N, C-alpha and C positions, 0 to 999 in steps of 0.2 A: 390465450389470455396473456401469457408470462411474455411472450415475445413480444407482442404490442406494447405492454406496460414497459418493458425495458426500452424498446425503440422510442416512444414516445419520451420517456424521461431523458433519454440522450439528446433528442431533438429539442427539448426545452432546455437542455443544460448549453447546448450550441446557441440558441435563441436568445436565452435570458439567464445567463451565467450567474451562479450564485457567488457573491463577495463573502470574503472571510468573517465580515461582520454583520452577516444576515441574522435576522432574529433567530431561527431556528438553532443555528451554529452557536450563537452567542449563550442562548439558554441551555444549550447541552453543555457548554463549559461550564456555565454558572452552576448547574446541577452538579457535575462532578466535584466542582470546589466546595460546594455545601455539604454533600455527602461525606467527604474527607474532613472538613471542619467538624461536622457531628458526629461522625463515627469513629474515627481514628484516634485512638488514645493509646496507641504504642503497643497494645497487647497482641498475643500471636492470632487470636480468632477476629481480631478486627478487620485485618486483610480480607477475610471472606465476607464479613457483613459489608464493608465498604465495596466490594467488586458484585455482590448481589443486588446491593442497592441501587448502585451507580450503573450497572450495565445491564444484569439480568431482568430487573424490574422495568426498566423501560422497554427493553424487547418484549416481554410477556404483555406488556399493554398494548405495545403495537399488534402483536398477536391477536389479542383479545378484541380488539376492534375490528381486525379484518375477519375473524370468526363470527363475530356478532353481524357485520354489515353483509357478510355473504349469506346468512339466514333471509336477509330483506331484500337486497338488490345487488345483481351482478354489475350494474353500472357503478354505484357507490362503492363496492369493494374494487373495481377498477381502478377509480379515481382515488382512492385511499393509497393502493399500491403505487400509483404513477407519483402522487406527492411525496410518500416516503422515499421511494427510490430516487426522485428529483433532488432531495435535500441529502442523500447519503451518496450518490452516484454520479461521477462527471469527471470530465476533463477539465474544464474550465476553472475548476477550484484550485488548480495549480499550473496549468498549462501555460499561462502568460509569463512565468519564471523561465520556462525553458524557451519559450518563443524569443524573449527579450534577450537571453543568454546568446542564443544562435544568431540572432540579428547582428547583435554587438560582435561577435565574433567574424562573423562574413563581412562586416565593414572593417576589421581590423583593430577593432576597439577593444583590446584585452582588459582595460582598466575598467570599463563599464561593465564588462561580462564579469569580472571579479566582484565587482560591488554588487550586482544583482544576485550572484550566489551568494556572497556572503549574508545579504539582507534576507535571502530566503532559507538557508539553513543555518546560519550564524557560525559559520566555519573560516577560519583563517587562510585567504588564499592570496594574499599581496604577492607574495614572493614566489608563489609556484610558476613553473613554466606551463606554456599552452597545453602541453598534454596531460599535466595533472588537473588543470581546470576542466578540460574536456572531458577527463576520466570522473571526476565529481559530478559534472553536469549529467551525464550519461547514469552514473549510478544513483543518484538522488531522484532523477526523473524516472527511472524503471521502478524504484521502490514507490513513487508517488502514484505512477500508474498501476501497481498492485494495489496500493492501500485505498485508492481513490476510485478504482474502475474493476479490475479482473479480480480480486480478491472479493470485493463487495457482491459481483455478480455470482461468485461461485457459493458463499454464504447464504445469499437471498434463494438461489435455486434450491440448496439443500433444504432450507426452511419452507420454501413454497410447497416443495414435493412432499414434505411432511405434514403439510396443512396448516402451517402457522405464517403463511404470507410472507411480507416484507420484513420479519422481524430478524430474519438472519442478517439483513444489512444495517439494522440499526445494533445488533449485536456486536459485528465485526468493526463498525466504525467506532463505537463507544469503547470496546475492549482496546482497540489500537490507541485511541485518546488517552485512556487512564494510564495505560503501560508507558506512553511517552511523557505525560505529567510526571510520573515516577520515576524516570530515568534520569539521573544527573548528567549522562553525557549528552542527551537530546537536547535541541533547543528548547527554551523555557516557554511552555505553552501553559502553565498553571503555577501561579504565585504560591499556592498551599503547598507547604511541606509535607512529605510522606513519611511514615514510619518504615522501618525495615520490614514489618509485616505486610504493610499494603503493597511495597514496591516488590516483595518477593512473590505475592499472590497475583498481583497486576502481570508480573512479567510472564509468569508460569501458565496462567489462564489465557494471555495473548497467544504464547506460543502453542497451546491446544488449539485455540480458536484458528488460528493461522497456518496449522501444520497443512491440512488438505488444500486450501486456497494457494497456498505458496507453490505447490506440487502441481496444481493445476495449472497456474500461470507459468511456472517453468515448461511443463509440457505442452502448452500452446505456444511459447516462444518456440520450442524445438520443432512443433509441426508446421510452422509457419516460416521458419529459418532455415537454418545449416542443422538439419535434425541430428547427422550422426556427430557433429563436433560439439553441438548443444548437450547431447547425452553424455558424451566422453567427458566434457567438461564438469557436467552436473555430479558424475559419479566421482571424478578426481578431485575436483577444487571445492565442492559445497562444503566439506569437513574443515576447511581451512578457517573458515569465518567463525567468529565466535558466536554470532547470531544463528542459528542453524537455518532458520525459514528465509532469512534474508541471503545466506550463503546460497540456498538453492536457487532463488531466483537470478541472483546476479551471476552466478556460475554458469547457468543455463544461458543467459543473456550474451555472457562472454563469447561461450562458444557457437550461438545462433548467429552473432554478428561478426565473429571472429577479430574480436578485439580483446585486449588485457585490461582486464578490471582487477583491482587491488594493488596498491602501490607496492612495488618490489623492494624492499630493503633487506639487509643483511639482518639475519638473527643477532641477538645479543650475546655476549661470551658467556652469560650465566643461564642461557636458555638453551635447551637441545633441541627445541622445535619451533618454527616460527608460526605466524598466523598471518592471514591476509589484512592489509592495511585499507580497508575499504569500509567508509563510513566510520573512521577512526580505530579500525582496528588493525592488528600487523600481521604482514604476510610473510611467508615463507619466500626466499629469492627465487625458488623455481615455479612460483605460482603462475598458472596461465603462461607459461612460457612459449606456447604454441600461437598465442593470439598476437595481434599487431598491436603497436602503442596507438593509443586513440588519436583519431584525426577528425577534421572537421566533417569529412563525408560521413563518418559515422553517426553523426546525429540525424541527417536525413535517413539514413537506413534503420535508426532507431525507430522514426516516426513511421516509416513503412512498417516495420516489424510490429510496433503497437496496433496500428489499424487493421492489419491482417489478422491479429489475435482476436480482436473486437469483432470483425466481420465473420471469424471462425466461431465466436461464442452464439452470436446472431443467428448464424446457420443452424448449429445446434440446438437454440431455443425455439426456431423457428420449426425445425422438424419435431421437437418435442412438443409443441404446441398442435402441429397437425396431426401427430399421432393420438394426442388426447382429445382432438374434435372427432376424429374417426372412430376412435375407441368408444 
């Protein structure tokens, strides 16, 4: 059942991709804004209240619907799971940005590629060389793949095994969205200001929710890519990133593709240790020293790496479904 639900959701995403302004996503963003306006008064306990109301409650509602439907109809339960996955899981919610950047670079139109990347992630790229543009494109695409596809799959699977159906997919996506809306360095997806309490709770909770999914994504990239280099890069370079979970995913990607991720800059005189300048972080000059500078061919390699990872997960889910049917 779980395999067919995921497969159908992915096929629907390819056939009828969700836009950023679809009703469910707009309602989800509106829900988070309303919760923050209503519950965030700046006190220490308000951060927990906002996270529980904004993230945990919708996930519990989705789990409750799944459990209720399961007592009446297997078909209705399957339809519900597919619908939830369709709105939370999918490449087409972000892949058009990557495709536009890749097509522009293949045409030699660096200015259009920079414009698309700037509009996508709201980062200044006007004066960056092509290698930096490629690096940003790879990094943001990898994080998007994790946050929209592979990480969602892992959270969905964990909650499905526990009997809560697709609640994990909702938990993962809403926890990510709330953390982004509270991050002053992230692109502005929410106009409602956040108190320090809400920002701290959202960031810490997102770190917990994303801990296992990030490592599952990194492991999948290692299995379908250059395993030894991916694991070595994971162990050596993940700690250089300020955001640990993103660091795990990006370091494993760098090793799997043999590409240097994280802009290499010299540490400041006042700092004895540098950090990786990936997604606006600072890197030590020796970070990813064994990887090659990003090249256009790495974009095609990234596409292959991602699809092989998805196939790996589908095979795993198929075996899990088969074992469940036989058992």
